[in-house]
C-alpha positions as protocol buffer text, in pm:
chain_id: "A"
residue {
  index: 1
  type: MET
  ca { x: 5530 y: 1399 z: 11348 }
}
residue {
  index: 2
  type: VAL
  ca { x: 5462 y: 1266 z: 11010 }
}
residue {
  index: 3
  type: GLU
  ca { x: 5694 y: 1465 z: 10832 }
}
residue {
  index: 4
  type: ARG
  ca { x: 5967 y: 1330 z: 11045 }
}
residue {
  index: 5
  type: ALA
  ca { x: 5872 y: 972 z: 11015 }
}
residue {
  index: 6
  type: ALA
  ca { x: 5888 y: 1007 z: 10624 }
}
residue {
  index: 7
  type: ARG
  ca { x: 6233 y: 1080 z: 10710 }
}
residue {
  index: 8
  type: GLU
  ca { x: 6344 y: 854 z: 11027 }
}
residue {
  index: 9
  type: LEU
  ca { x: 6123 y: 594 z: 11049 }
}
residue {
  index: 10
  type: LEU
  ca { x: 6314 y: 269 z: 11067 }
}
residue {
  index: 11
  type: ASP
  ca { x: 6052 y: 46 z: 10838 }
}
residue {
  index: 12
  type: PRO
  ca { x: 6145 y: 191 z: 10459 }
}
residue {
  index: 13
  type: GLN
  ca { x: 5810 y: 97 z: 10338 }
}
residue {
  index: 14
  type: GLY
  ca { x: 5640 y: 284 z: 10657 }
}
residue {
  index: 15
  type: ARG
  ca { x: 5892 y: 568 z: 10555 }
}
residue {
  index: 16
  type: ALA
  ca { x: 5763 y: 568 z: 10150 }
}
residue {
  index: 17
  type: LEU
  ca { x: 5380 y: 542 z: 10258 }
}
residue {
  index: 18
  type: ALA
  ca { x: 5425 y: 842 z: 10506 }
}
residue {
  index: 19
  type: GLN
  ca { x: 5596 y: 1031 z: 10227 }
}
residue {
  index: 20
  type: ALA
  ca { x: 5263 y: 1005 z: 10039 }
}
residue {
  index: 21
  type: LEU
  ca { x: 5046 y: 1148 z: 10305 }
}
residue {
  index: 22
  type: GLN
  ca { x: 4856 y: 1475 z: 10202 }
}
residue {
  index: 23
  type: TRP
  ca { x: 4636 y: 1690 z: 10411 }
}
residue {
  index: 24
  type: TRP
  ca { x: 4262 y: 1768 z: 10268 }
}
residue {
  index: 25
  type: PRO
  ca { x: 4012 y: 1991 z: 10363 }
}
residue {
  index: 26
  type: LEU
  ca { x: 3692 y: 1857 z: 10412 }
}
residue {
  index: 27
  type: GLN
  ca { x: 3326 y: 2005 z: 10363 }
}
residue {
  index: 28
  type: GLY
  ca { x: 3159 y: 2042 z: 10727 }
}
residue {
  index: 29
  type: LEU
  ca { x: 3501 y: 1948 z: 10947 }
}
residue {
  index: 30
  type: PRO
  ca { x: 3754 y: 2177 z: 11052 }
}
residue {
  index: 31
  type: ASP
  ca { x: 4113 y: 2143 z: 10974 }
}
residue {
  index: 32
  type: LEU
  ca { x: 4297 y: 1972 z: 10729 }
}
residue {
  index: 33
  type: TRP
  ca { x: 4273 y: 1564 z: 10724 }
}
residue {
  index: 34
  type: PRO
  ca { x: 4525 y: 1313 z: 10649 }
}
residue {
  index: 35
  type: VAL
  ca { x: 4488 y: 1058 z: 10362 }
}
residue {
  index: 36
  type: ALA
  ca { x: 4820 y: 876 z: 10197 }
}
residue {
  index: 37
  type: VAL
  ca { x: 4742 y: 894 z: 9820 }
}
residue {
  index: 38
  type: LEU
  ca { x: 4964 y: 689 z: 9570 }
}
residue {
  index: 39
  type: GLY
  ca { x: 4951 y: 504 z: 9249 }
}
residue {
  index: 40
  type: GLN
  ca { x: 4722 y: 505 z: 8933 }
}
residue {
  index: 41
  type: GLY
  ca { x: 4433 y: 319 z: 8803 }
}
residue {
  index: 42
  type: PRO
  ca { x: 4106 y: 228 z: 8966 }
}
residue {
  index: 43
  type: PRO
  ca { x: 4025 y: 392 z: 9329 }
}
residue {
  index: 44
  type: LEU
  ca { x: 4102 y: 186 z: 9633 }
}
residue {
  index: 45
  type: LEU
  ca { x: 3987 y: 273 z: 9975 }
}
residue {
  index: 46
  type: LEU
  ca { x: 4191 y: 125 z: 10262 }
}
residue {
  index: 47
  type: LEU
  ca { x: 4072 y: 140 z: 10609 }
}
residue {
  index: 48
  type: HIS
  ca { x: 4287 y: 64 z: 10924 }
}
residue {
  index: 49
  type: GLY
  ca { x: 4165 y: -99 z: 11248 }
}
residue {
  index: 50
  type: PHE
  ca { x: 4130 y: 33 z: 11613 }
}
residue {
  index: 51
  type: ASP
  ca { x: 4397 y: 273 z: 11775 }
}
residue {
  index: 52
  type: SER
  ca { x: 4609 y: 235 z: 11436 }
}
residue {
  index: 53
  type: SER
  ca { x: 4698 y: 451 z: 11177 }
}
residue {
  index: 54
  type: PHE
  ca { x: 4735 y: 452 z: 10780 }
}
residue {
  index: 55
  type: LEU
  ca { x: 5086 y: 291 z: 10805 }
}
residue {
  index: 56
  type: GLU
  ca { x: 4911 y: -50 z: 10918 }
}
residue {
  index: 57
  type: PHE
  ca { x: 4912 y: -89 z: 10521 }
}
residue {
  index: 58
  type: ARG
  ca { x: 5280 y: 9 z: 10469 }
}
residue {
  index: 59
  type: ARG
  ca { x: 5355 y: -372 z: 10332 }
}
residue {
  index: 60
  type: ILE
  ca { x: 5026 y: -397 z: 10080 }
}
residue {
  index: 61
  type: ALA
  ca { x: 5046 y: -57 z: 9952 }
}
residue {
  index: 62
  type: PRO
  ca { x: 5336 y: -109 z: 9712 }
}
residue {
  index: 63
  type: ARG
  ca { x: 5174 y: -423 z: 9553 }
}
residue {
  index: 64
  type: LEU
  ca { x: 4813 y: -254 z: 9505 }
}
residue {
  index: 65
  type: ALA
  ca { x: 4957 y: 85 z: 9401 }
}
residue {
  index: 66
  type: GLN
  ca { x: 5099 y: -75 z: 9063 }
}
residue {
  index: 67
  type: SER
  ca { x: 4749 y: -100 z: 8929 }
}
residue {
  index: 68
  type: HIS
  ca { x: 4499 y: 112 z: 9151 }
}
residue {
  index: 69
  type: GLN
  ca { x: 4493 y: 435 z: 9289 }
}
residue {
  index: 70
  type: LEU
  ca { x: 4484 y: 421 z: 9667 }
}
residue {
  index: 71
  type: PHE
  ca { x: 4348 y: 663 z: 9914 }
}
residue {
  index: 72
  type: ILE
  ca { x: 4450 y: 557 z: 10278 }
}
residue {
  index: 73
  type: PRO
  ca { x: 4311 y: 778 z: 10546 }
}
residue {
  index: 74
  type: ASP
  ca { x: 4347 y: 781 z: 10918 }
}
residue {
  index: 75
  type: LEU
  ca { x: 3992 y: 715 z: 11049 }
}
residue {
  index: 76
  type: PHE
  ca { x: 3846 y: 981 z: 11259 }
}
residue {
  index: 77
  type: GLY
  ca { x: 4009 y: 993 z: 11602 }
}
residue {
  index: 78
  type: PHE
  ca { x: 4276 y: 767 z: 11507 }
}
residue {
  index: 79
  type: GLY
  ca { x: 4617 y: 795 z: 11397 }
}
residue {
  index: 80
  type: PHE
  ca { x: 4735 y: 1157 z: 11333 }
}
residue {
  index: 81
  type: CYS
  ca { x: 4423 y: 1315 z: 11262 }
}
residue {
  index: 82
  type: PRO
  ca { x: 4316 y: 1627 z: 11428 }
}
residue {
  index: 83
  type: ARG
  ca { x: 4113 y: 1579 z: 11757 }
}
residue {
  index: 84
  type: PRO
  ca { x: 3908 y: 1909 z: 11809 }
}
residue {
  index: 85
  type: ALA
  ca { x: 3865 y: 1906 z: 12166 }
}
residue {
  index: 86
  type: GLN
  ca { x: 3466 y: 1923 z: 12165 }
}
residue {
  index: 87
  type: ALA
  ca { x: 3439 y: 1675 z: 11891 }
}
residue {
  index: 88
  type: ALA
  ca { x: 3221 y: 1327 z: 11954 }
}
residue {
  index: 89
  type: TYR
  ca { x: 3447 y: 1042 z: 11914 }
}
residue {
  index: 90
  type: GLY
  ca { x: 3219 y: 731 z: 11813 }
}
residue {
  index: 91
  type: PRO
  ca { x: 3118 y: 539 z: 11481 }
}
residue {
  index: 92
  type: ALA
  ca { x: 2883 y: 833 z: 11390 }
}
residue {
  index: 93
  type: ALA
  ca { x: 3166 y: 1073 z: 11374 }
}
residue {
  index: 94
  type: VAL
  ca { x: 3400 y: 793 z: 11180 }
}
residue {
  index: 95
  type: LEU
  ca { x: 3123 y: 756 z: 10910 }
}
residue {
  index: 96
  type: GLU
  ca { x: 3045 y: 1130 z: 10879 }
}
residue {
  index: 97
  type: HIS
  ca { x: 3427 y: 1170 z: 10806 }
}
residue {
  index: 98
  type: LEU
  ca { x: 3454 y: 922 z: 10563 }
}
residue {
  index: 99
  type: THR
  ca { x: 3124 y: 1034 z: 10379 }
}
residue {
  index: 100
  type: ALA
  ca { x: 3324 y: 1374 z: 10394 }
}
residue {
  index: 101
  type: LEU
  ca { x: 3615 y: 1196 z: 10266 }
}
residue {
  index: 102
  type: LEU
  ca { x: 3415 y: 1007 z: 9965 }
}
residue {
  index: 103
  type: ALA
  ca { x: 3271 y: 1325 z: 9807 }
}
residue {
  index: 104
  type: ALA
  ca { x: 3639 y: 1466 z: 9836 }
}
residue {
  index: 105
  type: ILE
  ca { x: 3754 y: 1211 z: 9622 }
}
residue {
  index: 106
  type: ALA
  ca { x: 3462 y: 1212 z: 9391 }
}
residue {
  index: 107
  type: SER
  ca { x: 3533 y: 1611 z: 9330 }
}
residue {
  index: 108
  type: ARG
  ca { x: 3918 y: 1578 z: 9273 }
}
residue {
  index: 109
  type: SER
  ca { x: 3890 y: 1276 z: 9064 }
}
residue {
  index: 110
  type: PRO
  ca { x: 3484 y: 1277 z: 8912 }
}
residue {
  index: 111
  type: GLU
  ca { x: 3601 y: 944 z: 8749 }
}
residue {
  index: 112
  type: ALA
  ca { x: 3689 y: 796 z: 9054 }
}
residue {
  index: 113
  type: ALA
  ca { x: 3342 y: 621 z: 9160 }
}
residue {
  index: 114
  type: PRO
  ca { x: 3277 y: 359 z: 9235 }
}
residue {
  index: 115
  type: LEU
  ca { x: 3563 y: 276 z: 9459 }
}
residue {
  index: 116
  type: GLY
  ca { x: 3656 y: -34 z: 9564 }
}
residue {
  index: 117
  type: LEU
  ca { x: 3717 y: -74 z: 9974 }
}
residue {
  index: 118
  type: ILE
  ca { x: 3910 y: -289 z: 10204 }
}
residue {
  index: 119
  type: GLY
  ca { x: 3903 y: -267 z: 10584 }
}
residue {
  index: 120
  type: ALA
  ca { x: 4120 y: -428 z: 10836 }
}
residue {
  index: 121
  type: SER
  ca { x: 3988 y: -526 z: 11184 }
}
residue {
  index: 122
  type: MET
  ca { x: 3789 y: -251 z: 11281 }
}
residue {
  index: 123
  type: GLY
  ca { x: 3821 y: -118 z: 10955 }
}
residue {
  index: 124
  type: GLY
  ca { x: 3622 y: -415 z: 10838 }
}
residue {
  index: 125
  type: SER
  ca { x: 3299 y: -309 z: 11013 }
}
residue {
  index: 126
  type: VAL
  ca { x: 3373 y: 41 z: 10904 }
}
residue {
  index: 127
  type: ALA
  ca { x: 3391 y: -81 z: 10561 }
}
residue {
  index: 128
  type: VAL
  ca { x: 3075 y: -272 z: 10585 }
}
residue {
  index: 129
  type: GLU
  ca { x: 2872 y: 16 z: 10743 }
}
residue {
  index: 130
  type: LEU
  ca { x: 3008 y: 271 z: 10462 }
}
residue {
  index: 131
  type: ALA
  ca { x: 2892 y: 80 z: 10183 }
}
residue {
  index: 132
  type: ARG
  ca { x: 2562 y: 17 z: 10339 }
}
residue {
  index: 133
  type: ARG
  ca { x: 2518 y: 401 z: 10347 }
}
residue {
  index: 134
  type: HIS
  ca { x: 2643 y: 446 z: 9995 }
}
residue {
  index: 135
  type: PRO
  ca { x: 2601 y: 165 z: 9776 }
}
residue {
  index: 136
  type: GLY
  ca { x: 2639 y: 393 z: 9465 }
}
residue {
  index: 137
  type: GLN
  ca { x: 2972 y: 466 z: 9556 }
}
residue {
  index: 138
  type: ILE
  ca { x: 3125 y: 122 z: 9671 }
}
residue {
  index: 139
  type: SER
  ca { x: 3186 y: -139 z: 9419 }
}
residue {
  index: 140
  type: ARG
  ca { x: 3325 y: -430 z: 9621 }
}
residue {
  index: 141
  type: LEU
  ca { x: 3467 y: -517 z: 9958 }
}
residue {
  index: 142
  type: LEU
  ca { x: 3753 y: -728 z: 10095 }
}
residue {
  index: 143
  type: LEU
  ca { x: 3780 y: -760 z: 10473 }
}
residue {
  index: 144
  type: LEU
  ca { x: 4063 y: -858 z: 10644 }
}
residue {
  index: 145
  type: ALA
  ca { x: 4005 y: -1039 z: 11008 }
}
residue {
  index: 146
  type: PRO
  ca { x: 3698 y: -790 z: 11055 }
}
residue {
  index: 147
  type: ALA
  ca { x: 3606 y: -734 z: 11395 }
}
residue {
  index: 148
  type: GLY
  ca { x: 3268 y: -585 z: 11501 }
}
residue {
  index: 149
  type: LEU
  ca { x: 3020 y: -742 z: 11272 }
}
residue {
  index: 150
  type: THR
  ca { x: 2847 y: -915 z: 11524 }
}
residue {
  index: 151
  type: GLY
  ca { x: 2747 y: -827 z: 11932 }
}
residue {
  index: 152
  type: ARG
  ca { x: 2663 y: -537 z: 12044 }
}
residue {
  index: 153
  type: PRO
  ca { x: 2827 y: -207 z: 12155 }
}
residue {
  index: 154
  type: MET
  ca { x: 2957 y: -233 z: 12522 }
}
residue {
  index: 155
  type: PRO
  ca { x: 3031 y: 151 z: 12630 }
}
residue {
  index: 156
  type: LEU
  ca { x: 3290 y: 173 z: 12895 }
}
residue {
  index: 157
  type: PRO
  ca { x: 3225 y: 437 z: 13202 }
}
residue {
  index: 158
  type: PRO
  ca { x: 3422 y: 741 z: 13221 }
}
residue {
  index: 159
  type: LEU
  ca { x: 3657 y: 585 z: 13504 }
}
residue {
  index: 160
  type: LEU
  ca { x: 3728 y: 274 z: 13309 }
}
residue {
  index: 161
  type: ASP
  ca { x: 3787 y: 447 z: 12990 }
}
residue {
  index: 162
  type: GLY
  ca { x: 4043 y: 658 z: 13137 }
}
residue {
  index: 163
  type: LEU
  ca { x: 4214 y: 344 z: 13295 }
}
residue {
  index: 164
  type: GLY
  ca { x: 4205 y: 175 z: 12972 }
}
residue {
  index: 165
  type: VAL
  ca { x: 4366 y: 426 z: 12790 }
}
residue {
  index: 166
  type: ARG
  ca { x: 4653 y: 456 z: 13035 }
}
residue {
  index: 167
  type: PHE
  ca { x: 4678 y: 81 z: 13015 }
}
residue {
  index: 168
  type: LEU
  ca { x: 4728 y: 104 z: 12623 }
}
residue {
  index: 169
  type: ALA
  ca { x: 4977 y: 363 z: 12647 }
}
residue {
  index: 170
  type: ARG
  ca { x: 5225 y: 146 z: 12867 }
}
residue {
  index: 171
  type: PRO
  ca { x: 5532 y: 35 z: 12633 }
}
residue {
  index: 172
  type: GLY
  ca { x: 5500 y: -322 z: 12766 }
}
residue {
  index: 173
  type: VAL
  ca { x: 5116 y: -355 z: 12672 }
}
residue {
  index: 174
  type: ARG
  ca { x: 5210 y: -195 z: 12330 }
}
residue {
  index: 175
  type: LYS
  ca { x: 5462 y: -456 z: 12275 }
}
residue {
  index: 176
  type: GLY
  ca { x: 5224 y: -708 z: 12391 }
}
residue {
  index: 177
  type: LEU
  ca { x: 4966 y: -635 z: 12180 }
}
residue {
  index: 178
  type: CYS
  ca { x: 5201 y: -614 z: 11880 }
}
residue {
  index: 179
  type: ARG
  ca { x: 5346 y: -954 z: 11906 }
}
residue {
  index: 180
  type: SER
  ca { x: 4974 y: -1065 z: 11936 }
}
residue {
  index: 181
  type: ALA
  ca { x: 4869 y: -951 z: 11631 }
}
residue {
  index: 182
  type: PHE
  ca { x: 5155 y: -1133 z: 11425 }
}
residue {
  index: 183
  type: ALA
  ca { x: 5146 y: -1535 z: 11352 }
}
residue {
  index: 184
  type: ASP
  ca { x: 5544 y: -1547 z: 11408 }
}
residue {
  index: 185
  type: PRO
  ca { x: 5627 y: -1291 z: 11651 }
}
residue {
  index: 186
  type: ASP
  ca { x: 5972 y: -1395 z: 11735 }
}
residue {
  index: 187
  type: ARG
  ca { x: 6061 y: -1378 z: 11346 }
}
residue {
  index: 188
  type: ASP
  ca { x: 5847 y: -1067 z: 11283 }
}
residue {
  index: 189
  type: VAL
  ca { x: 5841 y: -817 z: 11551 }
}
residue {
  index: 190
  type: GLY
  ca { x: 6152 y: -589 z: 11625 }
}
residue {
  index: 191
  type: PRO
  ca { x: 6238 y: -256 z: 11678 }
}
residue {
  index: 192
  type: ALA
  ca { x: 6023 y: -117 z: 11314 }
}
residue {
  index: 193
  type: GLU
  ca { x: 5725 y: -278 z: 11382 }
}
residue {
  index: 194
  type: LEU
  ca { x: 5689 y: -135 z: 11778 }
}
residue {
  index: 195
  type: GLU
  ca { x: 5786 y: 219 z: 11666 }
}
residue {
  index: 196
  type: ILE
  ca { x: 5497 y: 218 z: 11410 }
}
residue {
  index: 197
  type: ALA
  ca { x: 5270 y: 56 z: 11652 }
}
residue {
  index: 198
  type: SER
  ca { x: 5316 y: 355 z: 11904 }
}
residue {
  index: 199
  type: LEU
  ca { x: 5411 y: 632 z: 11690 }
}
residue {
  index: 200
  type: HIS
  ca { x: 5047 y: 782 z: 11663 }
}
residue {
  index: 201
  type: LEU
  ca { x: 5028 y: 772 z: 12058 }
}
residue {
  index: 202
  type: ALA
  ca { x: 5226 y: 1107 z: 12066 }
}
residue {
  index: 203
  type: ALA
  ca { x: 4970 y: 1266 z: 11843 }
}
residue {
  index: 204
  type: PRO
  ca { x: 4801 y: 1575 z: 12042 }
}
residue {
  index: 205
  type: GLY
  ca { x: 4466 y: 1441 z: 12195 }
}
residue {
  index: 206
  type: TRP
  ca { x: 4520 y: 1050 z: 12143 }
}
residue {
  index: 207
  type: GLY
  ca { x: 4426 y: 956 z: 12497 }
}
residue {
  index: 208
  type: GLN
  ca { x: 4091 y: 1189 z: 12521 }
}
residue {
  index: 209
  type: ALA
  ca { x: 3986 y: 1068 z: 12201 }
}
residue {
  index: 210
  type: LEU
  ca { x: 4047 y: 683 z: 12243 }
}
residue {
  index: 211
  type: GLY
  ca { x: 3858 y: 742 z: 12582 }
}
residue {
  index: 212
  type: ARG
  ca { x: 3577 y: 920 z: 12429 }
}
residue {
  index: 213
  type: PHE
  ca { x: 3544 y: 621 z: 12177 }
}
residue {
  index: 214
  type: ALA
  ca { x: 3561 y: 379 z: 12443 }
}
residue {
  index: 215
  type: ARG
  ca { x: 3280 y: 533 z: 12597 }
}
residue {
  index: 216
  type: SER
  ca { x: 3076 y: 532 z: 12290 }
}
residue {
  index: 217
  type: GLY
  ca { x: 3100 y: 156 z: 12277 }
}
residue {
  index: 218
  type: GLY
  ca { x: 3240 y: 170 z: 11917 }
}
residue {
  index: 219
  type: PHE
  ca { x: 3163 y: -70 z: 11658 }
}
residue {
  index: 220
  type: ALA
  ca { x: 2950 y: -377 z: 11716 }
}
residue {
  index: 221
  type: GLY
  ca { x: 2649 y: -558 z: 11555 }
}
residue {
  index: 222
  type: CYS
  ca { x: 2768 y: -384 z: 11198 }
}
residue {
  index: 223
  type: GLY
  ca { x: 2741 y: -687 z: 10990 }
}
residue {
  index: 224
  type: ALA
  ca { x: 2351 y: -767 z: 10943 }
}
residue {
  index: 225
  type: PRO
  ca { x: 2246 y: -730 z: 10707 }
}
residue {
  index: 226
  type: LEU
  ca { x: 2527 y: -748 z: 10500 }
}
residue {
  index: 227
  type: PRO
  ca { x: 2556 y: -444 z: 10209 }
}
residue {
  index: 228
  type: PRO
  ca { x: 2458 y: -547 z: 9873 }
}
residue {
  index: 229
  type: GLN
  ca { x: 2806 y: -552 z: 9733 }
}
residue {
  index: 230
  type: PRO
  ca { x: 3034 y: -834 z: 9651 }
}
residue {
  index: 231
  type: ILE
  ca { x: 3227 y: -936 z: 9943 }
}
residue {
  index: 232
  type: ALA
  ca { x: 3548 y: -1155 z: 9997 }
}
residue {
  index: 233
  type: VAL
  ca { x: 3682 y: -1213 z: 10352 }
}
residue {
  index: 234
  type: LEU
  ca { x: 4043 y: -1327 z: 10464 }
}
residue {
  index: 235
  type: TRP
  ca { x: 4083 y: -1432 z: 10813 }
}
residue {
  index: 236
  type: GLY
  ca { x: 4431 y: -1559 z: 11003 }
}
residue {
  index: 237
  type: ALA
  ca { x: 4425 y: -1922 z: 11123 }
}
residue {
  index: 238
  type: ASN
  ca { x: 4656 y: -1783 z: 11397 }
}
residue {
  index: 239
  type: ASP
  ca { x: 4442 y: -1465 z: 11521 }
}
residue {
  index: 240
  type: ARG
  ca { x: 4486 y: -1424 z: 11862 }
}
residue {
  index: 241
  type: ILE
  ca { x: 4346 y: -1067 z: 11887 }
}
residue {
  index: 242
  type: LEU
  ca { x: 3991 y: -1175 z: 11812 }
}
residue {
  index: 243
  type: ARG
  ca { x: 3834 y: -1451 z: 12053 }
}
residue {
  index: 244
  type: GLN
  ca { x: 3713 y: -1752 z: 11926 }
}
residue {
  index: 245
  type: PRO
  ca { x: 3336 y: -1699 z: 12006 }
}
residue {
  index: 246
  type: GLN
  ca { x: 3383 y: -1358 z: 11792 }
}
residue {
  index: 247
  type: LYS
  ca { x: 3533 y: -1551 z: 11510 }
}
residue {
  index: 248
  type: ARG
  ca { x: 3268 y: -1839 z: 11516 }
}
residue {
  index: 249
  type: ALA
  ca { x: 2963 y: -1543 z: 11508 }
}
residue {
  index: 250
  type: ALA
  ca { x: 3157 y: -1370 z: 11223 }
}
residue {
  index: 251
  type: LEU
  ca { x: 3212 y: -1678 z: 11049 }
}
residue {
  index: 252
  type: ALA
  ca { x: 2844 y: -1784 z: 11080 }
}
residue {
  index: 253
  type: LEU
  ca { x: 2729 y: -1425 z: 10950 }
}
residue {
  index: 254
  type: LEU
  ca { x: 3001 y: -1442 z: 10653 }
}
residue {
  index: 255
  type: GLY
  ca { x: 2964 y: -1798 z: 10543 }
}
residue {
  index: 256
  type: GLU
  ca { x: 3132 y: -1896 z: 10225 }
}
residue {
  index: 257
  type: ARG
  ca { x: 3304 y: -1543 z: 10176 }
}
residue {
  index: 258
  type: VAL
  ca { x: 3558 y: -1668 z: 10430 }
}
residue {
  index: 259
  type: ARG
  ca { x: 3902 y: -1760 z: 10329 }
}
residue {
  index: 260
  type: GLU
  ca { x: 4130 y: -1876 z: 10624 }
}
residue {
  index: 261
  type: LEU
  ca { x: 4516 y: -1831 z: 10578 }
}
residue {
  index: 262
  type: GLU
  ca { x: 4795 y: -2011 z: 10711 }
}
residue {
  index: 263
  type: PRO
  ca { x: 5029 y: -1901 z: 10906 }
}
residue {
  index: 264
  type: CYS
  ca { x: 4882 y: -1591 z: 10926 }
}
residue {
  index: 265
  type: GLY
  ca { x: 4766 y: -1372 z: 11235 }
}
residue {
  index: 266
  type: HIS
  ca { x: 4535 y: -1085 z: 11271 }
}
residue {
  index: 267
  type: LEU
  ca { x: 4694 y: -856 z: 11014 }
}
residue {
  index: 268
  type: PRO
  ca { x: 4678 y: -1069 z: 10688 }
}
residue {
  index: 269
  type: HIS
  ca { x: 4768 y: -737 z: 10497 }
}
residue {
  index: 270
  type: ILE
  ca { x: 5105 y: -734 z: 10718 }
}
residue {
  index: 271
  type: ASP
  ca { x: 5148 y: -1141 z: 10747 }
}
residue {
  index: 272
  type: GLN
  ca { x: 5049 y: -1213 z: 10414 }
}
residue {
  index: 273
  type: PRO
  ca { x: 5068 y: -900 z: 10183 }
}
residue {
  index: 274
  type: GLU
  ca { x: 5110 y: -1080 z: 9864 }
}
residue {
  index: 275
  type: CYS
  ca { x: 4813 y: -1321 z: 9917 }
}
residue {
  index: 276
  type: VAL
  ca { x: 4580 y: -1011 z: 10026 }
}
residue {
  index: 277
  type: ALA
  ca { x: 4687 y: -834 z: 9725 }
}
residue {
  index: 278
  type: ALA
  ca { x: 4652 y: -1122 z: 9482 }
}
residue {
  index: 279
  type: THR
  ca { x: 4311 y: -1210 z: 9631 }
}
residue {
  index: 280
  type: TRP
  ca { x: 4214 y: -864 z: 9574 }
}
residue {
  index: 281
  type: LEU
  ca { x: 4352 y: -834 z: 9198 }
}
residue {
  index: 282
  type: ALA
  ca { x: 4198 y: -1172 z: 9123 }
}
residue {
  index: 283
  type: GLY
  ca { x: 3851 y: -1001 z: 9219 }
}
residue {
  index: 284
  type: ASN
  ca { x: 3929 y: -729 z: 8997 }
}
residue {
  index: 285
  type: GLY
  ca { x: 3965 y: -932 z: 8704 }
}
residue {
  index: 286
  type: ALA
  ca { x: 4360 y: -849 z: 8706 }
}
């Protein structure tokens, strides 16, 4: 599927990023696991959001790869990952997979630690949890419209999680969610964006894994205490994915670390990739 995407995706930046995908063995896990690797320089790990894939970073990857070596995995249970039938799908499994990935990066490139870390939406909570668990391996963080830093897990019962998966699989729903993520959907959302937003739904086991993840309650309440590394946060002023109470709670936790972007929706790295890249590079002294 990813090989076909590397040839046929409508979005040329998506095609280029798909061509950078590698399949790695990870200690303690069966199968091979997808991670896009590109660029040269200090290592930088990028984590995508809920029900998404590594292709989410197609706009910003070319900009960051000019000065960094990028590692962009699909999170466990998401994107184009293998989905073992008997696996548990929830936060613990996501973090175990990333812990194995950190070890693999270190073994392949001993000079790679510590890594920079960028997390988008749910990937922001994943990044905070990972940095807290591995303080010596993560140098600093940039969070993009982080979701799940506050609140508490709300597991869905089996019947509701199945209904939710079927709902998310409907083409009209995918289109609506994709449009909601952009500041100016009439201008920026076309066939190329809709294709990438739905491509991973055809991966074997997508529905089963997503339902089990929903049943786990997902990532919530991950922000406090914040990890010790420096943290910067970018948030779109036109974010229509995260509700205002969620945003206010996260802003109270993050304080002056937050910079709001206009016009920008829930995906700063797609709506304003130049600004996101410049923010990261400024923190790097570049």
